[in-house]
N, C-alpha and C positions, 0 to 999 in steps of 0.2 A: 199720403192721400188715400181716401176710402175707395175700396173696390167692391161695390155691392154685388156685382155679378159673381165674383169669387166667394163673397161672404155667404150668399144664400145656400149653396150646396154644403158649405162647411157647417152652417147652422143646422141644416136639416139632418146631417149625419152625426154631428157633434164629434164624439171621440171613438172613431172606428177601431174595432179590434180589442177594445179594452175589456178586461175581466170585470166582474162585479166589484171586486176589491179595488182594482185600479181606477175604476170610474168613481167610486166613493172618494178615493184619494185625490184625484184630479179636481173634483168639485170642491173638496175641502180646501185645497191649496189655492184655488182661484178665489174662494171666499176670503181666506187669510190675506191674500195678495191685495185685496181691496180694503179689508178692515184695518190692518195694521197701519198702512200709510194714512188712512182716514183718521184713525185715533191719534196718530202722531202729528197730523196736519203737515206731513212731510214724507217724501218718499216716491218710489217709482212702481206703480201698480201694473202698467200696461205690458211691459216685457215679461214680468213674472207670470201674469195671466196667460199670455200667449204661449209661454214655454212650460206651463204646468204639465201638459201631456208628455213633452220631451223629458222633463225631469222625472216623472213617474216611470217612463219607459227605461230610463237609465238605471234608476234605483231599484226597480222591480225585476228587470230582465237582463241587464247588461253588466252593471258594476259588480265586482267582487268586493263585498264589504260585509261587516258584521256589526250591528249597532251596539252589541254588548262588548265588543272589542274594537273601539274606535282607533286604537293605536297599533293594530295588527300590522306587522312588518310587511306582509305581502298583500295588503289591501290595494285595490285600485285607487289612484289619486284622482280626485275630482276638483276642477278649478273653474270657478265662475269668473272669467276674465272681465265680463261686463258687470262689475261688482255693484253698480247702482241697482241691479235687480236682486239685491241681497235677500229680500223677503222670500223669494223663491227658494233659496237654499235653506233658510231657516224653517220654512213650512215643510220642506222635504225632510229635514232632519227630525222634526217633531213627528211627522206622519209615519216615518219609517222606524221609529222607536229609539232614536238617540236621546241623550240626556238633555232635552230642551223642552221646557214645560209650556203649558198654555199661558201661564203668567209671563214667561219670557216673550212669547209672541205678542202679548198685549203691551209689553214694555218696549216695543220696537222704537229705536232711536231715543229712548229715555236715558237720562244720565246713569252711567255705570251699568247699563243693562248688558245682557249677554247677546243682544240682537242690535248691534250698532248699525249706523247708516250704511256702511260698507263692510264686507267681511274682513275680520281681523283674526289672524291665526293665534291660537291660544285662548281665544275668548269663547268661541262657539264650536261645538262638535261638527265634524265634516269639513270645516274650513282648513285647508292645507296651507294656503298662502294668503297674505293680505293683498286684496285687490281693490280697485277703485280707479286709480290712474290708468286709463284705457291702454290696452296692448301689453302691459307688463305681465298680466296673468298668462297670456299666451307664451311669452318668453320664459316665464317661470316653469311652464309645462315642458318646454324644451329641456330645461335643466333637470327637471324631475325624471324625464325619460332617459336622459344621459346617466343620471345616478342609478336608475333601475338597471340599465344595461351593464354598467360596470359591476354592480353587485351581483347581477345574474351570472355574468361571465366568471366572477370570482367564486361564487358559492353554489352555482348550479340552478337550473330552472325548476327543480323540485322544491326549492326554497324561495326563489325570487323569480317570478314570472308575471308580474302585474302590469297593468296598463295605466296610461295617463289620459284622462278625458278632460277636454277644455271646451267650455261654451264661450264663444266670443261674438261680439256684435260688430256692426258697421264701424263704430268708432275705433274698436280694437284694430281692425284691418286698415283703417285710414292712418293711424299713427305709424310713424316711421319705424318704430321698433319691430312691428310685425314683419316688415320686409327683411330686416336683419335676422331676426330669429327664425323665420320660415326658410330663408336661404340656408342658414346653418343646419337646420333640422333636415332639409332635403339632402344636403351634401353628406350628412352623417347617416342618412337612411334610418331614422328612428322609427322603426316599424310598429312600436307599441305606443305611439303618440297619435291621438285623434283629436282634431279640432272641429267642433260643430259650429258652423257660422250661421248665426241667427240673422237671416237676410230679411229684415222687416221693412226696409225702405224708409225708415223714419229716424230723423235726428231731432234735436231740440229746436233747431231753426226751421225744420220742415222736412220735406221729402229729401232723401239722400241725393236725388238727382240734382239738387242745387249745387253740389260740389263734388259729386262722385260719379264717374262713368267708367270705372275700371272693368276690364274683363277678368274678373276674379278667378274663374276656373283656369283660364289660360295662364294667368300669373302664377298660380300655385303649381300647375303642371310644369311650367318652366323651372320652378325651384326643384323639381323632382318628386313632388307629392303625388299620391294617388288621390284623385278627386271624384267624389260621389255627388252628382247633381240630383239631390233627392226631390226637389220641386215642392209642390203644394201638398205636403204630407204632415204639416205640423200638428194635425189632430188625428193622424192615423198611426196608432201605436205599432201595428204590424209592419208598416212600411218603414217607420223609424228604426225599429229593431233590425230589419233586414239591412238597412244602410249601415248600422253599427256592426253587424256581423260581417258585412263586406269589408269594412275597415279592418276588422280583426283578422281577416284572411290575407291582408296585404303585408308585404315586407317593407313597405315604405310608409312614412307618415301620411296620414289621410286627412283631407278636408272634406267634411260633409256640409253641403250647402243646403240649408233648410229655409224655404220661403215661409215665413210666419206673418201673422197679422196682429200687430200690437193692439192690446186692449180687447182682443177676442175673448168671450163672445158678446161684448157690449155693443149693441146696435148704434149707440150714440157716440162711442169713443173709439171704436175700432179704426185703425189706420189713420189716426189723427196725431199731430205732434203733442197735443195736450195730454194724450195718454202716456207720453214718455215720462214726464216729471211732475205731474200734478195729481194729487189725490183725487179720487173720483167723488162726485157729489153723492148725497144720500139717495137721490132719485136714480142715478145711474147704477149704484150698488144694488138698490132694491130690484131694479129691472133684471140685472144679471142673476141675482139669487132666485128670483121667480122663475126664470128660464131654466135654471139648473135644478130647481126643486129643493133649494136650501131654505132653512127657516129664515124669516125676516128678523134676524137678531145678530148682534155682533159676536164674532169669534165662535161660530158653531164648529165644534171639533168632535169627531167620532172617537170616543174613548177606546173603542175596540181595535182600531187600526194599528197603533204601535205594537201591541203584543202579537197581533196576527202576522205583521210583517217580520218581526223578530223571529217568530217560530218558523216561518217559511224560509227565510234567508239562512238560518242555521242548519236547515235540513239539506242544503245543497251540497253537491260533490266538491265545489270549490270554496267551501266554508272554512272558517277558522279551525274547526275540529279536524277537518281533513288535512289541513296544513300541519297541525300538531302531530298527526300520525306520521306524515312524511318526515317531519323534523326529528321525531324519535328514532327513525331509521337512518338518519344522516350522520350520526356520530358527532364528531367534534365540529363539523361544519355549522350546524345550527347554533351551537354554543358560541362559536366565534362570531357568527353573524349577529346574534343577539347582543353580544358584548360590543361589537362595533357600533351598532345602532344605539345602545344604551349610553355609550360614552360620547356620542355626538361626533364620531369620526376623529376623536383625539388620537394623536400618535402615541405609540408605546415604545418607540425606539430608545434604546439605552445607550446609543452611540454618543460619545462625548465629542464636542467639536473643538478641534485644535484652535487655540487663540492666535491672533496675529501678534508679532513682536512689537513691543512698545516703541512708539516713535515712527513706525512705518506709515507711509501714506497709502491709504486704501479707500476707494469709493465704497460707500455703504451699500450700493446696489450689488457690488461684487461680494460683499460680505453676506448678503442674502443668498446668493448662489452657493457660497461656501457652506452656509448652514444647511441648505437643502441637500447638498452633496452628502452631508453626514446624517441628518435626521430623516431624510427622505428615503433612505435605503430600507426596503422592506415595509415601508409605511403604506399599506394598501388602501388606506382610507383617504390619502391625499390625491386630489385631482388638481393639476396645475396647468395654467395656460396663459396666453397673452393675446392681445389684439395686434398681432403681426409684429411683436417686438420681443420675442422670446429671449434671444441672446442679449439684447440691449438691456433688458430689465432683470436678468438673472433668475428666471423661474423654471429652469430645466430640471425636471424630476428624474433622478437617476433610476436606472433599472426598469424603465417602462418604455412604451412606444406611443406613437401618436394614436389618439382615439379615432377610430374609423370603422366603417362597416366590416372590414376584414380583420380589424383588431378591436373588438368591442370591449376588451378588458384594458385597452390602452388608457392611461391616465394623464397623458400629455395632450392638452387640447389646443389646437390651432383655431382660434376664433375668427381669424381674418380681421379686416379693418371694420370691426363691429363692436365698438366699446359698450354701447348701451345693452345690446343683446348679451354680451359677455357678463355684464354685471347682473342682469336679471336672471340669466341662466344659473349663475353662481348662487343667487338667493334660492332658486328652485332646488338646486342640489343640496344646499345646507338644510332647508326645511324638509326635504325628503327624508333626511336622516342617514347616518352612516358614512357620509362623505364630508370631508373638510376641503372646501374649494379655495384655491389661490388664483387670482387673476391680476394681470398687470397691463399698464401702459405708461406713457409719459404723464407727469403730473398735470400739465396744462390740459390734457384731454380728460381729466376727471370731470370736466364740465359735461362731457358726453355720457358719463357714467352716473352722474349725480342722482337722477331720479331713482335708479336702482339702489344706490347707496342709501338713499332716504328710506326706502321700503325695507332694506336690510336692517337699518337701525330701528325702525318702527316694529319690525318683526322679531328683533333680537336674534337674527340669523348669524350663525357662526361663520362669517365670511372674512377672508383676508384679502383686501384690495391693496395691491402694491403699486405705488406711484413713484417712478424714478425721474431723474433730471428735474430736481425739485425746486430750482430757483433760476435767477438770471445767470447762474453758472453755466446754463446751456450755451450762452455766448452768442456765436455768430448767427444762429438760427433766428435771433431777433425777437421782437415783442410778441409775435404771434405764438411763439413757443416758450416764452418765459413766464412762468406762473407768478402772479403778484398777489391777487386777492384770494387765491385758492385755499391757503391754509386757514384763514379766518372764516371763509365760507363753510368749510367742513367742520371747523371747531364749533360753529353755531348750531350744528345739528345734534339734537338730543340723542343719547344712548350710543353715540359713536365715539370710539377711541381713535384719535388722530395722533400718531406716534412718529416723532422725528428724532431718531437716535443720535447720540453725540459722537459715536465713532464706530468702527467696524466691529469691535468685540461686543459693544453694547447691542449692536444690531443682531449679532449671532445669538446672544443670550435671549433677547426679546423674541426672536423668531422661534427658537426652541421652546421657550416658555408658552407662547401663544398656541403653537400647534399641539402641545401636549395638554392643554387646558380644556377639560370637558365643558367648562362654562365660558369659553372664549367669547368675549363681546364682539359685535361687529367692529372691525378694525381697519383703518387705512394706515399703511406703513409708508412713510414719505422718505425717500432715499436720494442720495446725491449721485450726480453723474461724475463729478470731479473727486479726486483723492482728498481725504482729510486725515490729519495726523491721528494715530492711535494713541489713546491716553496712556500716561506713564505714572508710575509710583503711586502716591496717595490718591491722585485723581482717578486712576484706574480702579483702585480699591473702592473709592466712593461710588463709582459707577456700578460696580458689582452689587453693592448693598442697596443703593438708593434709586436706581433707575425704575424699579418696579413700582415705586411710589409716585411716579409721574414727574417729580422734581426733587432735587437733592442738592446739598451743598457740595460743590466740587472742590472748592478751596475756601477754608475758613480762616478768619484772622480776627483775634479778639480786639485788635486796635483798628479795625476797619472803619473807614469813613464813608464808604460807598459800596453798594452791591451791584454787580454786573450780572444780568440774567440773559441766557441765550439758549438756542436750540440748534440741533443739527450741525451743519458745517460751520456755523458761527460760534460754536463752543470754543473751537481752537482760537478764534479771534479774541474772544473774551479772556481766555487765559493769557494770550500774548499781551493784550492791553493791560491786564493786571500786573504782569511782569514789568512792563515799561513804566507803569505808574509808580511802582515800587522803586525801580532802579533810577529812573530819570527825574521823578518828582517827589520821592519819599512819601508816597501816599499808599496806605494799606487799604486793600480792597478785598471783598468777598466775591466769589464767582459761584453762580447757581446755574445748573443745567436743568432744563424743563422739557423733557422729551414728550410728555403727554399731559395736556391741561386737564382732561377729564379725569384721569387717574389721580392727579394731584388734588383736584376739587373734592374728591371722595375721601381724602385723608382727614384725620381729626384736626380740629382748629389749632391745637397746640403745636402739632407738627408743622402745619402750614405757617404759623407765626414764626417758628424757629428757623424755617428755611428762608423766608422772605425778609425777616427783620426790618419791618417798615419804619422803625424808629430812625434809621439812617437813610439818606437818599439813595435812589436806585435808578438804573437805566436798563432797558432791554435792547439787544441787537438781534435782528432777524431779517433775512433777505426776502421780505414780503411786506404786506400791508401792516401798518401799525395799529389799525383799529382793533380794540379789544385788549391791548397790552396794559392799559391803564388800570385794569383790575388788580394787577400784580406789582406794578412799578410806577415810579413818578414820571418817567419819560421813556421814549422809545426811539431808537434809530432803525429806520426801515425804508421801505420804498412804497410811495403812495402815487406812483404814476406808472405807465407802461414802460417796458424796457427799451433797450436799443440793441442794434446789431453790431457786435464787436467781440473780440476775444474775451473770454470770461474775466480775466484779470482786469481788463480795461473797463468792463461793465461794473464790476465791484468797486473799482476806484471812482468811476463816474457817480455812482449812487452813495458813496461813502460807507459801504459795507466793508469796513477795514478796522484793524486794531487802532490805527492812527485816529480815526474818527471817534472811537470810544475814548481814547486818551484825551483828545481835545475837548470832548463833551464833559468829561468828569472834571478836568482842570478848570474849564470855564465856569461850570455850574457851582463849583466850590468857591469861586471868587465872587460870584454874584451875591447880592444881599439876600438874606433869607426872606 
């Protein structure tokens, strides 16, 4: 709703405390914030306009950054959690001399432009994480602050002492993830994290009071945050700077509450819900530009500003050149830090992992712990944790302690029962650089992590999500805890590798390979609660050679009349069924293990054809939904209903996830007419 009494003094004073260059910058950004959405006929002008003074305050006075070195290790991280206001970040990047042209601003939201509708990491300079789904940017910031603290404790504050700054809106704080992430940050006392809450009282539906009456300061103080209630200072650069300086003096995470007026300084659009998501009319744009003294033309840009800001920022004591001087005096520390960042936190451990004896029954979740016990020793880039299931999921990192205010170098994270915040924090750590995060919970709770997994996949973040208790083998816990559709749901996600290993030794090799891979894709590792047999003989050798390809022939037979395809714990059932078909029915079969569909899909067509051999009939067996299997096989044995509460063996029998079911299917289908 409009507050004209408040608006009048703001209009009269405009941008208090701004220097001449800052004032030029603010005006330019407000102009772009109107012009770009208007040209695109799409976008959010109002928030970007209201926050232009804050953005200039941060980029001119607060942030440690260097436009000529956008990937500088010790730069401050800036996150626009309310990513719909992306034009603010793009206009700031151009104004302050980053590699973003006037043409890029004019191409806002155009196909394949460098200025997409919401910020995407890797597309636009200054964008550290992909934001848009509200609240996740805040949680990404928690992960970035955690990564900074681990690296600072490891390499020293002369090399790593930067801060994470997040701008969040009402929607970010309404989303449940903000509660999870803020609670965790408060417990960890992440003193180099500051969230600026743009309290503009407007949502798409109207005033926030329609649905929100939280006491936000009390809420964050209860989490253990330092809270600065800055009030009506969204156009006062000196006051906003002092609020940020106060945050920097705190040893706790800080929430700065900034009352802004969406659409300011437009007299017709300020404090209206229309200013949230609708481009401004030509008349409204003209009125604002006249008020600011801007030319009545589209995309007026001061060509002198980028170089002026680059020169000023590079002259500061906290500039990149000052950091280089400190790095030169640090000896091997700077070299090691740079290498850890360059390799994306990949492990360098040369420790070999002792394999399990053939035929032994081992749960693949236990194999994960076995792998970490070996490759995790001395791997200072690994940060491992769980949503309150550390022992159950096998993610204990040897040689470290719990990450906490008294152990800032600890790399074992206890996230508590906060799956979503865990996932989003992992994305923040991975995109910060230098850290390889591992996080775990039961597979059925991947539903609580899924939005973070999606942004990890979209961002190509090197994250390892571990999900154990992967099927109805959970047993007595019943249908609420038995994943059914989850495998197919995650396999549908682009860029994501969903890996379900065939046995314990395959698990160990996959884990070691992933953690040492500098280009590790976003990966979910799906592991069993129950023991599964360790492969033997030629099958074990086939796994060593073929698992990396996503699917491989586990048992070949030149006289085969059928192919059986399986994953995870069902691989042993496929082998057993193949034995019984040979011994009891004189039927030769092939067996294919398929631990990672995405990996297999990337293989050459001739390899895929040789593995699947679609010229003969085939069936898949997997303890989950059958949807999707028909890309690879003629039929599928699976589970297309919710589970039941019973011992694991009884549940598998009930749903026909057995070797007998495979045998019966093959025999029956071979008898049927073609």
